[in-house]
C-alpha positions in Angstrom: -17.3 20.3 37.6 -18.9 18.8 34.5 -19.4 20.9 31.4 -22.3 20.0 29.0 -22.2 20.8 25.3 -24.8 20.3 22.6 -23.0 20.2 19.3 -23.7 19.3 15.6 -21.0 17.2 14.2 -19.7 14.5 11.8 -17.8 11.5 13.1 -14.5 11.5 11.2 -13.1 8.3 12.6 -13.8 5.8 15.4 -11.7 3.2 17.1 -12.4 0.7 19.8 -11.0 1.0 23.4 -11.4 -1.4 26.3 -14.0 -4.1 26.0 -17.1 -2.3 24.9 -16.3 1.4 24.5 -15.2 3.5 21.5 -13.3 6.7 21.0 -14.6 9.0 18.2 -13.1 12.1 16.6 -16.0 14.5 15.7 -15.8 17.5 13.5 -18.3 19.9 15.1 -19.8 22.9 13.5 -19.5 25.0 16.6 -16.0 24.1 18.0 -14.1 22.2 15.3 -12.5 18.8 16.1 -13.3 17.1 19.4 -12.6 13.6 20.7 -15.1 11.8 22.9 -15.4 8.5 24.7 -18.6 6.5 23.9 -19.2 4.0 26.7 -20.8 0.7 25.7 -20.9 1.6 22.0 -19.8 -1.8 20.9 -22.7 -3.6 22.7 -25.3 -4.9 20.2 -28.2 -3.1 21.9 -26.3 0.1 22.5 -28.3 3.2 21.4 -24.9 4.7 20.5 -23.8 1.9 18.2 -24.8 3.7 15.0 -24.3 7.2 16.2 -20.6 6.5 16.9 -19.9 5.0 13.4 -17.6 6.8 11.0 -19.2 9.4 8.7 -22.4 9.7 10.7 -23.8 13.2 11.0 -25.7 14.0 14.2 -26.4 16.1 17.3 -24.1 15.2 20.1 -24.6 16.0 23.8 -21.1 15.8 25.3 -20.1 15.9 29.0 -16.6 17.1 29.8 -15.0 14.8 32.4 -11.7 15.2 34.2 -9.6 14.5 31.1 -11.9 13.7 28.2 -15.3 14.3 26.7 -18.1 11.6 27.1 -21.1 11.2 24.9 -24.2 11.4 27.0 -27.0 11.6 24.5 -27.3 12.1 20.7 -29.5 11.7 17.6 -28.6 10.9 14.0 -29.2 13.5 11.4 -27.8 11.6 8.4 -26.1 8.2 8.6 -24.9 8.4 5.0 -25.8 4.8 4.5 -25.2 5.2 0.7 -21.5 5.2 1.4 -21.8 1.5 2.2 -23.1 0.7 -1.3 -19.5 0.3 -2.6 -16.0 -0.1 -1.3 -15.0 2.8 -3.6 -17.4 5.2 -2.0 -16.5 4.1 1.6 -12.7 4.3 0.9 -13.0 7.7 -0.7 -14.9 8.9 2.4 -12.1 7.6 4.7 -9.4 9.1 2.5 -11.1 12.5 2.5 -11.5 12.5 6.3 -7.9 11.5 6.8 -6.8 14.3 4.6 -9.0 16.8 6.5 -7.7 15.7 9.9 -4.1 16.4 8.7 -4.9 20.1 8.1 -7.6 21.0 10.6 -6.9 24.3 12.4 -7.6 24.8 16.1 -11.1 25.9 16.7 -14.2 26.2 14.6 -14.1 26.4 10.8 -17.6 26.3 9.2 -16.2 26.2 5.7 -14.4 22.9 6.4 -17.4 21.4 8.1 -19.7 22.2 5.2 -17.1 20.9 2.7 -17.0 17.5 4.5 -20.7 17.4 4.7 -21.0 18.1 1.0 -18.3 15.6 0.1 -20.0 12.7 2.0 -23.4 13.5 0.4 -21.9 13.7 -3.1 -20.1 10.4 -2.6 -23.4 8.7 -1.8 -25.1 9.9 -4.9 -22.1 9.9 -7.3 -21.8 8.2 -10.6 -19.5 5.3 -9.7 -17.3 6.2 -12.8 -16.8 9.8 -11.6 -15.6 9.1 -8.0 -12.0 9.9 -8.9 -13.1 13.4 -10.1 -14.9 14.0 -6.9 -11.8 13.1 -4.9 -9.7 15.4 -7.1 -12.1 18.3 -6.6 -12.4 17.7 -2.9 -8.6 17.9 -2.5 -8.4 21.2 -4.4 -11.3 22.6 -2.4 -9.6 21.5 0.8 -6.4 23.2 -0.2 -8.4 26.3 -1.1 -10.1 26.5 2.3 -6.7 25.9 4.0 -5.1 28.9 2.4 -3.5 27.1 -0.6 -6.0 28.0 -3.4 -4.3 27.4 -6.7 -4.1 30.4 -9.0 -5.4 29.3 -12.4 -6.3 32.4 -14.4 -2.8 33.7 -15.4 0.8 32.5 -15.2 1.8 32.6 -11.6 5.3 33.9 -12.5 4.8 36.5 -15.2 1.1 37.3 -14.9 0.5 36.8 -18.6 -2.4 34.9 -20.1 -1.6 31.2 -20.8 -2.3 29.1 -23.9 -4.8 26.4 -22.8 -3.1 24.0 -25.1 0.3 24.6 -23.5 -0.2 25.1 -19.8 1.5 23.7 -16.7 0.6 23.3 -13.0 3.5 24.3 -10.8 3.0 22.5 -7.4 5.3 24.6 -5.3 4.4 28.0 -6.8 0.7 27.2 -6.3 -0.7 27.9 -9.7 -0.4 27.5 -13.5 2.6 28.5 -15.5 3.1 29.2 -19.2 5.7 27.2 -21.2 8.2 30.0 -20.8 8.1 29.9 -17.0 7.5 26.3 -16.2 10.4 24.8 -14.4 9.5 21.2 -15.5 10.9 20.0 -12.0 7.8 20.6 -10.0 5.4 21.3 -12.9 2.8 19.0 -14.5 1.8 19.5 -18.2 -1.9 19.7 -18.5 -4.1 19.1 -21.5 -6.7 21.6 -22.4 -9.4 19.3 -21.0 -7.5 18.8 -17.8 -6.9 22.5 -17.3 -10.6 23.1 -17.8 -11.6 20.3 -15.4 -9.3 21.7 -12.7 -11.0 25.1 -13.0 -14.4 23.4 -12.7 -13.2 21.6 -9.6 -12.8 25.0 -7.9 -16.0 26.5 -9.3 -18.6 23.7 -9.3 -20.3 22.0 -6.3 -19.1 18.5 -5.6 -22.4 16.9 -6.3 -22.4 18.5 -9.8 -18.9 17.3 -10.5 -19.6 13.7 -9.6 -22.6 13.5 -11.9 -21.5 15.6 -14.9 -21.1 13.6 -18.1 -18.6 16.0 -19.5 -16.0 14.7 -17.1 -16.1 11.3 -18.8 -13.7 12.7 -21.4 -11.0 13.4 -18.8 -8.9 10.8 -16.9 -10.2 11.3 -13.3 -7.6 9.1 -11.8 -4.7 11.1 -13.3 -6.3 14.3 -12.0 -6.8 12.8 -8.6 -3.1 12.0 -8.4 -2.3 15.6 -9.5 -4.6 17.2 -7.0 -3.3 14.9 -4.2 0.3 15.8 -5.1 -0.7 19.5 -4.9 -2.2 18.8 -1.4 1.0 16.9 -0.3 3.2 19.7 -1.6 1.4 22.4 0.5 0.6 20.4 3.6 3.8 18.2 3.7 1.5 15.2 4.6 3.3 12.5 2.5 0.9 9.7 3.0 -2.5 8.7 4.4 -3.6 5.4 5.8 -6.1 4.6 3.0 -3.7 5.7 0.2 -2.8 2.2 -0.9 -6.5 1.1 -1.0 -7.3 4.2 -3.1 -4.6 3.1 -5.6 -5.8 -0.5 -5.6 -9.3 0.7 -6.4 -8.0 2.9 -9.3 -9.3 6.0 -7.7 -5.8 7.6 -7.4 
């Protein structure tokens, strides 16, 4: 018996199968991550050609077959065409979606859905020179929603206040450490501006971060590497398919 579902979702990735069809992984607001077959999506006149493209947000009418979901109808809400304006924006979108798929829990998680939605929109509108800061902030927010929010207000070991001029980020412990407690093995020395930037990554919306002139004074690429390492430490996901391209584009 076929089961029909009407879902709101974002296409995280798509790959071709057979001669004219495509499989898509969709992050849905109602049920989390689902895969679906899109028959005939690769045909030039297919009404599903754009709807099944990566990073498109839309309404999806899925039919459950014997072993998989099939896309029956759908409409585009936001194609996020602005991501195609530069390779940096497009690669950052792919990198973020790959990172998300590595930590997605079973079932619905509205926080993660809205985070990806905000990330794609912010990438479209971002100052090109601040993309790395957006990537860094996204990874910290992703860790936070996944249960690995870094503790930034006091030393994670002793609980004392830290000197902003002499502060460390301890990856394994999951927060900042003062100089007396930093192990220097899994800790990263932060400048005052870097420490303040990381706090703002947690506090500010992504669109504000990617268009804030005060971030020009901080090396976004270095902070993106730090935040990615924090993500790797807590998810044990050592690499992503687009990692090399992010490094080539000087975004990580």
